[in-house]
C-alpha positions, 0 to 999 in steps of 0.5 A, a space after each residue: 721248851 716254852 714256859 708260860 708266864 703272866 703279863 700285866 696289861 692295863 686292864 688285867 692279866 693275860 697269859 703269854 707264851 715265852 720261849 726258853 731263851 726269854 724271847 717272845 714265842 712266834 705269833 699264833 696262827 691257824 686253829 691255835 690263834 682262833 682258839 686263843 682269840 675266842 677265849 679272850 673275846 671279852 678283852 679289847 682287840 689290842 690285848 687279844 693281839 698282844 696275847 696271841 704274840 702279835 707284838 713287834 720288837 719295839 713293843 708295838 702291837 702289830 694289828 694288821 698282821 694280827 687281823 690278816 692271820 685271823 682272816 687266814 685262820 678262818 680259811 680265806 686266802 689273802 693275796 700277798 701284801 707287797 707293802 705290808 708290815 710283814 709278820 704272819 702271812 704278810 710278805 715283807 716289802 717296801 713301806 709307805 705310799 707308792 710314788 704316783 708321779 704327782 705333786 701339788 704346790 703347797 699354800 706357801 708356794 713351795 713345790 715338794 719332791 718326796 723322798 721316793 723320787 729322790 731315792 729312785 734318782 739316786 739323789 743324796 742329801 747335800 747334792 746340789 742342782 741348778 734349776 732351769 725353767 722351761 716356760 714353753 713346755 712347763 718343765 722344771 729341770 734339775 741339773 746336777 752341779 759339778 763340785 766347785 760350780 756355783 749354779 749361777 748362769 754364765 
C-alpha cells in the first residue's frame, strides 16, 4: 500500500508517493508521468523530476532518465541507451566515455593512458613495466616486469 507524504523542497511543498516500507515509490511512467508533469508545469524541472520519483539512492535527481521517460510517454520509441544511467526505459551499461584509442601529449609533456585501456588490458594498480621506445616505428612498448626485476637495461 502506498501512502502519500509531503516533501519539503527549496521553493515549496510537493507531494511524493512513498511505499509502505518507507522506500520511495518507483518512478512514474506513461500517462501517470505526463499527468503529474503537467500538473507541476509551473515548477522548476528538478522539482518536477523529483516529484515524479526520478531520484537516485544518493538523493541526486536523475534528469536523463526523467527526460527519456517523458519522451517515451509521449509515444516516441527511443533506442536502448548503452551508456545510460539506467532508470525508467534505459538499459544499464558501462558508464562514461568509450575508449577511442587516441591520446594527446599534455602541456607538461606527460602522455596519459586512461583507465579504460588499463582495465581492458588487465593492468592493476601497482603493476610495473619497462618502457621501450622504438624510434623507427614511433612505437612505445610497455613490457611487464617480473617480480624482483628492476627495469634497468641489461
